[in-house]
Gaussian input, Z-matrix of N, CA and C with variables (Angstrom, degrees):
# hf/3-21g

backbone

0 1
 N
 C     1     B1
 C     2     B2     1     A1
 N     3     B3     2     A2     1     D1
 C     4     B4     3     A3     2     D2
 C     5     B5     4     A4     3     D3
 N     6     B6     5     A5     4     D4
 C     7     B7     6     A6     5     D5
 C     8     B8     7     A7     6     D6
 N     9     B9     8     A8     7     D7
 C    10    B10     9     A9     8     D8
 C    11    B11    10    A10     9     D9
 N    12    B12    11    A11    10    D10
 C    13    B13    12    A12    11    D11
 C    14    B14    13    A13    12    D12
 N    15    B15    14    A14    13    D13
 C    16    B16    15    A15    14    D14
 C    17    B17    16    A16    15    D15
 N    18    B18    17    A17    16    D16
 C    19    B19    18    A18    17    D17
 C    20    B20    19    A19    18    D18
 N    21    B21    20    A20    19    D19
 C    22    B22    21    A21    20    D20
 C    23    B23    22    A22    21    D21
 N    24    B24    23    A23    22    D22
 C    25    B25    24    A24    23    D23
 C    26    B26    25    A25    24    D24
 N    27    B27    26    A26    25    D25
 C    28    B28    27    A27    26    D26
 C    29    B29    28    A28    27    D27
 N    30    B30    29    A29    28    D28
 C    31    B31    30    A30    29    D29
 C    32    B32    31    A31    30    D30
 N    33    B33    32    A32    31    D31
 C    34    B34    33    A33    32    D32
 C    35    B35    34    A34    33    D33
 N    36    B36    35    A35    34    D34
 C    37    B37    36    A36    35    D35
 C    38    B38    37    A37    36    D36
 N    39    B39    38    A38    37    D37
 C    40    B40    39    A39    38    D38
 C    41    B41    40    A40    39    D39
 N    42    B42    41    A41    40    D40
 C    43    B43    42    A42    41    D41
 C    44    B44    43    A43    42    D42
 N    45    B45    44    A44    43    D43
 C    46    B46    45    A45    44    D44
 C    47    B47    46    A46    45    D45
 N    48    B48    47    A47    46    D46
 C    49    B49    48    A48    47    D47
 C    50    B50    49    A49    48    D48
 N    51    B51    50    A50    49    D49
 C    52    B52    51    A51    50    D50
 C    53    B53    52    A52    51    D51
 N    54    B54    53    A53    52    D52
 C    55    B55    54    A54    53    D53
 C    56    B56    55    A55    54    D54
 N    57    B57    56    A56    55    D55
 C    58    B58    57    A57    56    D56
 C    59    B59    58    A58    57    D57
 N    60    B60    59    A59    58    D58
 C    61    B61    60    A60    59    D59
 C    62    B62    61    A61    60    D60
 N    63    B63    62    A62    61    D61
 C    64    B64    63    A63    62    D62
 C    65    B65    64    A64    63    D63
 N    66    B66    65    A65    64    D64
 C    67    B67    66    A66    65    D65
 C    68    B68    67    A67    66    D66
 N    69    B69    68    A68    67    D67
 C    70    B70    69    A69    68    D68
 C    71    B71    70    A70    69    D69
 N    72    B72    71    A71    70    D70
 C    73    B73    72    A72    71    D71
 C    74    B74    73    A73    72    D72
 N    75    B75    74    A74    73    D73
 C    76    B76    75    A75    74    D74
 C    77    B77    76    A76    75    D75
 N    78    B78    77    A77    76    D76
 C    79    B79    78    A78    77    D77
 C    80    B80    79    A79    78    D78
 N    81    B81    80    A80    79    D79
 C    82    B82    81    A81    80    D80
 C    83    B83    82    A82    81    D81
 N    84    B84    83    A83    82    D82
 C    85    B85    84    A84    83    D83
 C    86    B86    85    A85    84    D84
 N    87    B87    86    A86    85    D85
 C    88    B88    87    A87    86    D86
 C    89    B89    88    A88    87    D87
 N    90    B90    89    A89    88    D88
 C    91    B91    90    A90    89    D89
 C    92    B92    91    A91    90    D90
 N    93    B93    92    A92    91    D91
 C    94    B94    93    A93    92    D92
 C    95    B95    94    A94    93    D93
 N    96    B96    95    A95    94    D94
 C    97    B97    96    A96    95    D95
 C    98    B98    97    A97    96    D96
 N    99    B99    98    A98    97    D97
 C   100   B100    99    A99    98    D98
 C   101   B101   100   A100    99    D99
 N   102   B102   101   A101   100   D100
 C   103   B103   102   A102   101   D101
 C   104   B104   103   A103   102   D102
 N   105   B105   104   A104   103   D103
 C   106   B106   105   A105   104   D104
 C   107   B107   106   A106   105   D105
 N   108   B108   107   A107   106   D106
 C   109   B109   108   A108   107   D107
 C   110   B110   109   A109   108   D108
 N   111   B111   110   A110   109   D109
 C   112   B112   111   A111   110   D110
 C   113   B113   112   A112   111   D111
 N   114   B114   113   A113   112   D112
 C   115   B115   114   A114   113   D113
 C   116   B116   115   A115   114   D114
 N   117   B117   116   A116   115   D115
 C   118   B118   117   A117   116   D116
 C   119   B119   118   A118   117   D117
 N   120   B120   119   A119   118   D118
 C   121   B121   120   A120   119   D119
 C   122   B122   121   A121   120   D120
 N   123   B123   122   A122   121   D121
 C   124   B124   123   A123   122   D122
 C   125   B125   124   A124   123   D123
 N   126   B126   125   A125   124   D124
 C   127   B127   126   A126   125   D125
 C   128   B128   127   A127   126   D126
 N   129   B129   128   A128   127   D127
 C   130   B130   129   A129   128   D128
 C   131   B131   130   A130   129   D129
 N   132   B132   131   A131   130   D130
 C   133   B133   132   A132   131   D131
 C   134   B134   133   A133   132   D132
 N   135   B135   134   A134   133   D133
 C   136   B136   135   A135   134   D134
 C   137   B137   136   A136   135   D135
 N   138   B138   137   A137   136   D136
 C   139   B139   138   A138   137   D137
 C   140   B140   139   A139   138   D138
 N   141   B141   140   A140   139   D139
 C   142   B142   141   A141   140   D140
 C   143   B143   142   A142   141   D141
 N   144   B144   143   A143   142   D142
 C   145   B145   144   A144   143   D143
 C   146   B146   145   A145   144   D144
 N   147   B147   146   A146   145   D145
 C   148   B148   147   A147   146   D146
 C   149   B149   148   A148   147   D147
 N   150   B150   149   A149   148   D148
 C   151   B151   150   A150   149   D149
 C   152   B152   151   A151   150   D150
 N   153   B153   152   A152   151   D151
 C   154   B154   153   A153   152   D152
 C   155   B155   154   A154   153   D153
 N   156   B156   155   A155   154   D154
 C   157   B157   156   A156   155   D155
 C   158   B158   157   A157   156   D156
 N   159   B159   158   A158   157   D157
 C   160   B160   159   A159   158   D158
 C   161   B161   160   A160   159   D159
 N   162   B162   161   A161   160   D160
 C   163   B163   162   A162   161   D161
 C   164   B164   163   A163   162   D162
 N   165   B165   164   A164   163   D163
 C   166   B166   165   A165   164   D164
 C   167   B167   166   A166   165   D165
 N   168   B168   167   A167   166   D166
 C   169   B169   168   A168   167   D167
 C   170   B170   169   A169   168   D168
 N   171   B171   170   A170   169   D169
 C   172   B172   171   A171   170   D170
 C   173   B173   172   A172   171   D171
 N   174   B174   173   A173   172   D172
 C   175   B175   174   A174   173   D173
 C   176   B176   175   A175   174   D174
 N   177   B177   176   A176   175   D175
 C   178   B178   177   A177   176   D176
 C   179   B179   178   A178   177   D177
 N   180   B180   179   A179   178   D178
 C   181   B181   180   A180   179   D179
 C   182   B182   181   A181   180   D180
 N   183   B183   182   A182   181   D181
 C   184   B184   183   A183   182   D182
 C   185   B185   184   A184   183   D183
 N   186   B186   185   A185   184   D184
 C   187   B187   186   A186   185   D185
 C   188   B188   187   A187   186   D186
 N   189   B189   188   A188   187   D187
 C   190   B190   189   A189   188   D188
 C   191   B191   190   A190   189   D189
 N   192   B192   191   A191   190   D190
 C   193   B193   192   A192   191   D191
 C   194   B194   193   A193   192   D192
 N   195   B195   194   A194   193   D193
 C   196   B196   195   A195   194   D194
 C   197   B197   196   A196   195   D195
 N   198   B198   197   A197   196   D196
 C   199   B199   198   A198   197   D197
 C   200   B200   199   A199   198   D198
 N   201   B201   200   A200   199   D199
 C   202   B202   201   A201   200   D200
 C   203   B203   202   A202   201   D201
 N   204   B204   203   A203   202   D202
 C   205   B205   204   A204   203   D203
 C   206   B206   205   A205   204   D204
 N   207   B207   206   A206   205   D205
 C   208   B208   207   A207   206   D206
 C   209   B209   208   A208   207   D207
 N   210   B210   209   A209   208   D208
 C   211   B211   210   A210   209   D209
 C   212   B212   211   A211   210   D210
 N   213   B213   212   A212   211   D211
 C   214   B214   213   A213   212   D212
 C   215   B215   214   A214   213   D213
 N   216   B216   215   A215   214   D214
 C   217   B217   216   A216   215   D215
 C   218   B218   217   A217   216   D216

   B1=1.4868
   B2=1.4704
   B3=1.3087
   B4=1.4279
   B5=1.5528
   B6=1.2991
   B7=1.4684
   B8=1.5362
   B9=1.3367
   B10=1.4986
   B11=1.5168
   B12=1.3048
   B13=1.4827
   B14=1.5399
   B15=1.3032
   B16=1.4977
   B17=1.5119
   B18=1.3523
   B19=1.3968
   B20=1.5495
   B21=1.3769
   B22=1.4858
   B23=1.5237
   B24=1.2740
   B25=1.4887
   B26=1.5252
   B27=1.2719
   B28=1.4835
   B29=1.4872
   B30=1.3137
   B31=1.5375
   B32=1.4926
   B33=1.2647
   B34=1.4783
   B35=1.4719
   B36=1.2836
   B37=1.4697
   B38=1.5311
   B39=1.3481
   B40=1.5324
   B41=1.5600
   B42=1.2948
   B43=1.4754
   B44=1.5150
   B45=1.2776
   B46=1.5194
   B47=1.5189
   B48=1.2863
   B49=1.4722
   B50=1.4896
   B51=1.3583
   B52=1.4953
   B53=1.5162
   B54=1.3388
   B55=1.4720
   B56=1.5257
   B57=1.3079
   B58=1.4637
   B59=1.5737
   B60=1.2894
   B61=1.4952
   B62=1.4754
   B63=1.3026
   B64=1.4633
   B65=1.5802
   B66=1.2903
   B67=1.4847
   B68=1.4778
   B69=1.4138
   B70=1.4417
   B71=1.5202
   B72=1.3573
   B73=1.4477
   B74=1.5334
   B75=1.2643
   B76=1.4827
   B77=1.5149
   B78=1.3473
   B79=1.4741
   B80=1.5141
   B81=1.3719
   B82=1.4411
   B83=1.4292
   B84=1.3905
   B85=1.4847
   B86=1.4951
   B87=1.3667
   B88=1.4085
   B89=1.5363
   B90=1.2922
   B91=1.5473
   B92=1.5128
   B93=1.3189
   B94=1.4889
   B95=1.5379
   B96=1.2994
   B97=1.4826
   B98=1.5000
   B99=1.3839
   B100=1.4444
   B101=1.5043
   B102=1.3683
   B103=1.5013
   B104=1.4902
   B105=1.3101
   B106=1.4965
   B107=1.5211
   B108=1.3470
   B109=1.4547
   B110=1.5244
   B111=1.3715
   B112=1.4934
   B113=1.4750
   B114=1.3433
   B115=1.4309
   B116=1.5203
   B117=1.3033
   B118=1.4834
   B119=1.5643
   B120=1.3005
   B121=1.4412
   B122=1.5030
   B123=1.3592
   B124=1.4993
   B125=1.4991
   B126=1.3637
   B127=1.4129
   B128=1.5689
   B129=1.3443
   B130=1.4792
   B131=1.5218
   B132=1.3720
   B133=1.4427
   B134=1.5470
   B135=1.3596
   B136=1.4545
   B137=1.5190
   B138=1.3878
   B139=1.4304
   B140=1.4700
   B141=1.3331
   B142=1.4345
   B143=1.5028
   B144=1.3345
   B145=1.4508
   B146=1.5211
   B147=1.2722
   B148=1.4494
   B149=1.5750
   B150=1.2759
   B151=1.5044
   B152=1.5242
   B153=1.3199
   B154=1.4402
   B155=1.4940
   B156=1.3174
   B157=1.4868
   B158=1.5416
   B159=1.3230
   B160=1.4213
   B161=1.5776
   B162=1.2732
   B163=1.4520
   B164=1.5163
   B165=1.2801
   B166=1.4183
   B167=1.4947
   B168=1.2856
   B169=1.4792
   B170=1.5556
   B171=1.2994
   B172=1.4860
   B173=1.5210
   B174=1.3559
   B175=1.4473
   B176=1.5633
   B177=1.3487
   B178=1.4212
   B179=1.4813
   B180=1.2961
   B181=1.4839
   B182=1.5437
   B183=1.2673
   B184=1.4523
   B185=1.5404
   B186=1.3095
   B187=1.4375
   B188=1.5664
   B189=1.3063
   B190=1.5151
   B191=1.5021
   B192=1.3584
   B193=1.4128
   B194=1.4926
   B195=1.3202
   B196=1.4899
   B197=1.6020
   B198=1.3194
   B199=1.4237
   B200=1.5510
   B201=1.3008
   B202=1.4853
   B203=1.5553
   B204=1.2823
   B205=1.4358
   B206=1.5000
   B207=1.3675
   B208=1.4977
   B209=1.4903
   B210=1.2821
   B211=1.5096
   B212=1.5174
   B213=1.3939
   B214=1.5126
   B215=1.5342
   B216=1.3142
   B217=1.4899
   B218=1.4917
   A1=106.35
   A2=116.64
   A3=121.72
   A4=112.79
   A5=117.85
   A6=118.72
   A7=109.44
   A8=120.20
   A9=120.59
   A10=112.45
   A11=122.48
   A12=117.31
   A13=113.80
   A14=114.54
   A15=116.35
   A16=110.77
   A17=118.85
   A18=123.58
   A19=112.20
   A20=114.83
   A21=119.26
   A22=112.43
   A23=118.92
   A24=123.27
   A25=108.06
   A26=120.09
   A27=120.93
   A28=116.22
   A29=115.56
   A30=118.60
   A31=109.82
   A32=116.96
   A33=119.13
   A34=116.18
   A35=119.29
   A36=123.88
   A37=113.13
   A38=118.54
   A39=119.83
   A40=111.05
   A41=116.56
   A42=117.74
   A43=110.81
   A44=117.35
   A45=120.28
   A46=110.58
   A47=116.81
   A48=120.19
   A49=110.45
   A50=116.73
   A51=118.47
   A52=112.09
   A53=116.94
   A54=120.10
   A55=112.42
   A56=117.93
   A57=120.68
   A58=110.57
   A59=116.91
   A60=120.89
   A61=111.77
   A62=118.97
   A63=119.05
   A64=112.67
   A65=119.92
   A66=116.52
   A67=114.71
   A68=116.46
   A69=119.11
   A70=108.08
   A71=115.60
   A72=120.20
   A73=114.59
   A74=113.37
   A75=120.20
   A76=109.83
   A77=119.40
   A78=123.91
   A79=111.63
   A80=115.59
   A81=118.93
   A82=116.78
   A83=115.70
   A84=119.96
   A85=113.95
   A86=117.44
   A87=119.03
   A88=113.34
   A89=115.60
   A90=120.84
   A91=107.60
   A92=117.16
   A93=119.51
   A94=110.82
   A95=118.23
   A96=124.27
   A97=109.38
   A98=118.63
   A99=122.37
   A100=111.05
   A101=115.97
   A102=120.13
   A103=110.55
   A104=118.51
   A105=122.66
   A106=110.03
   A107=114.94
   A108=120.02
   A109=113.00
   A110=114.85
   A111=119.97
   A112=109.03
   A113=119.95
   A114=121.30
   A115=111.73
   A116=116.33
   A117=119.84
   A118=111.31
   A119=116.79
   A120=118.77
   A121=114.71
   A122=113.84
   A123=121.59
   A124=110.19
   A125=117.77
   A126=122.18
   A127=110.96
   A128=115.60
   A129=120.50
   A130=109.54
   A131=114.94
   A132=117.73
   A133=110.00
   A134=116.88
   A135=119.62
   A136=111.30
   A137=116.25
   A138=118.90
   A139=113.78
   A140=120.59
   A141=123.41
   A142=113.38
   A143=117.40
   A144=124.05
   A145=112.75
   A146=117.16
   A147=119.94
   A148=115.32
   A149=115.43
   A150=117.01
   A151=111.77
   A152=114.69
   A153=120.20
   A154=112.23
   A155=115.96
   A156=116.90
   A157=111.85
   A158=116.56
   A159=119.95
   A160=114.76
   A161=117.40
   A162=119.36
   A163=110.62
   A164=118.30
   A165=126.24
   A166=112.42
   A167=120.58
   A168=124.89
   A169=108.46
   A170=112.03
   A171=118.46
   A172=107.75
   A173=115.79
   A174=119.82
   A175=113.29
   A176=118.31
   A177=119.24
   A178=110.81
   A179=118.49
   A180=120.06
   A181=111.04
   A182=116.05
   A183=123.69
   A184=109.36
   A185=120.42
   A186=119.74
   A187=111.38
   A188=117.56
   A189=117.28
   A190=114.27
   A191=116.89
   A192=122.11
   A193=116.35
   A194=117.65
   A195=124.86
   A196=107.25
   A197=114.28
   A198=118.47
   A199=111.16
   A200=115.71
   A201=120.29
   A202=108.48
   A203=114.95
   A204=117.07
   A205=110.49
   A206=115.24
   A207=118.86
   A208=112.91
   A209=120.75
   A210=120.14
   A211=107.66
   A212=113.23
   A213=116.70
   A214=110.46
   A215=115.92
   A216=120.23
   A217=113.34
   D1=136.17
   D2=178.89
   D3=-76.37
   D4=144.31
   D5=-177.06
   D6=-94.71
   D7=-8.38
   D8=179.28
   D9=-59.47
   D10=-45.62
   D11=176.82
   D12=-60.87
   D13=-33.53
   D14=179.57
   D15=-68.11
   D16=-36.63
   D17=-176.11
   D18=-71.44
   D19=-31.84
   D20=-177.28
   D21=-100.64
   D22=19.65
   D23=-175.33
   D24=-101.69
   D25=82.22
   D26=173.62
   D27=54.81
   D28=59.28
   D29=178.42
   D30=-89.71
   D31=66.43
   D32=177.72
   D33=76.72
   D34=6.10
   D35=173.73
   D36=101.71
   D37=-11.38
   D38=-176.90
   D39=-62.44
   D40=-29.38
   D41=-177.45
   D42=-74.96
   D43=-33.82
   D44=172.97
   D45=-69.00
   D46=-39.07
   D47=176.05
   D48=-59.39
   D49=-43.01
   D50=-179.96
   D51=-66.85
   D52=-34.06
   D53=176.62
   D54=-62.45
   D55=-28.32
   D56=179.25
   D57=-90.85
   D58=-42.91
   D59=-175.25
   D60=-70.64
   D61=-34.37
   D62=-174.84
   D63=-63.18
   D64=-49.57
   D65=177.12
   D66=-67.40
   D67=-32.68
   D68=-179.72
   D69=-65.88
   D70=-45.91
   D71=176.76
   D72=-58.20
   D73=-40.20
   D74=-179.13
   D75=-64.87
   D76=-47.60
   D77=176.60
   D78=-61.17
   D79=-46.46
   D80=176.95
   D81=-56.70
   D82=-42.49
   D83=175.66
   D84=-65.89
   D85=-39.84
   D86=178.33
   D87=-67.86
   D88=-34.26
   D89=175.96
   D90=-66.46
   D91=-43.76
   D92=-179.09
   D93=-61.40
   D94=-42.85
   D95=177.71
   D96=-62.03
   D97=-48.28
   D98=-179.16
   D99=-61.21
   D100=-42.77
   D101=177.72
   D102=-59.63
   D103=-46.67
   D104=-179.65
   D105=-56.61
   D106=-45.84
   D107=-177.18
   D108=-66.92
   D109=-38.87
   D110=178.28
   D111=-66.80
   D112=-44.01
   D113=-179.39
   D114=-65.30
   D115=-39.24
   D116=175.69
   D117=-63.57
   D118=-38.39
   D119=176.42
   D120=-64.22
   D121=-41.76
   D122=175.97
   D123=-60.06
   D124=-46.94
   D125=179.68
   D126=-62.06
   D127=-40.29
   D128=-179.38
   D129=-63.53
   D130=-45.14
   D131=-176.58
   D132=-65.02
   D133=-42.41
   D134=178.84
   D135=-58.47
   D136=-44.39
   D137=179.73
   D138=-64.58
   D139=-38.00
   D140=178.83
   D141=-73.15
   D142=-27.31
   D143=178.33
   D144=-86.02
   D145=-5.39
   D146=-177.95
   D147=89.93
   D148=3.19
   D149=177.15
   D150=76.20
   D151=-164.66
   D152=177.29
   D153=-100.49
   D154=169.03
   D155=-177.45
   D156=-85.47
   D157=3.17
   D158=177.63
   D159=90.31
   D160=-25.12
   D161=-179.32
   D162=-88.94
   D163=-58.09
   D164=-178.91
   D165=-122.74
   D166=103.96
   D167=-178.77
   D168=-79.66
   D169=174.28
   D170=-179.15
   D171=-66.68
   D172=125.36
   D173=176.88
   D174=88.43
   D175=-9.02
   D176=176.92
   D177=-70.92
   D178=150.37
   D179=-178.80
   D180=-71.75
   D181=145.72
   D182=170.45
   D183=-69.88
   D184=170.45
   D185=178.22
   D186=-62.46
   D187=-22.31
   D188=176.54
   D189=-84.13
   D190=-1.28
   D191=174.37
   D192=95.56
   D193=-3.42
   D194=179.51
   D195=-89.54
   D196=138.94
   D197=-178.09
   D198=-69.76
   D199=149.43
   D200=176.81
   D201=-82.84
   D202=133.63
   D203=175.63
   D204=-78.94
   D205=134.25
   D206=179.69
   D207=-60.12
   D208=154.03
   D209=178.00
   D210=-70.71
   D211=152.36
   D212=-179.94
   D213=-67.35
   D214=152.20
   D215=-179.31
   D216=-66.69

């Protein structure tokens, strides 16, 4: 007889906790990786385009309060 069903059969609740925390941890890790990659891509694009002029960055409001449209790709 296999001991696996005995080990995962309500051992004080830790197995139910793992059933919840495992997918949450997986999605959090994937989101963290995707965020790092997206931020690196944004930094790379800004460096290759020469960055901003320091006064008004991409998406910053104009003096009249309306946002600046980003340049076309």
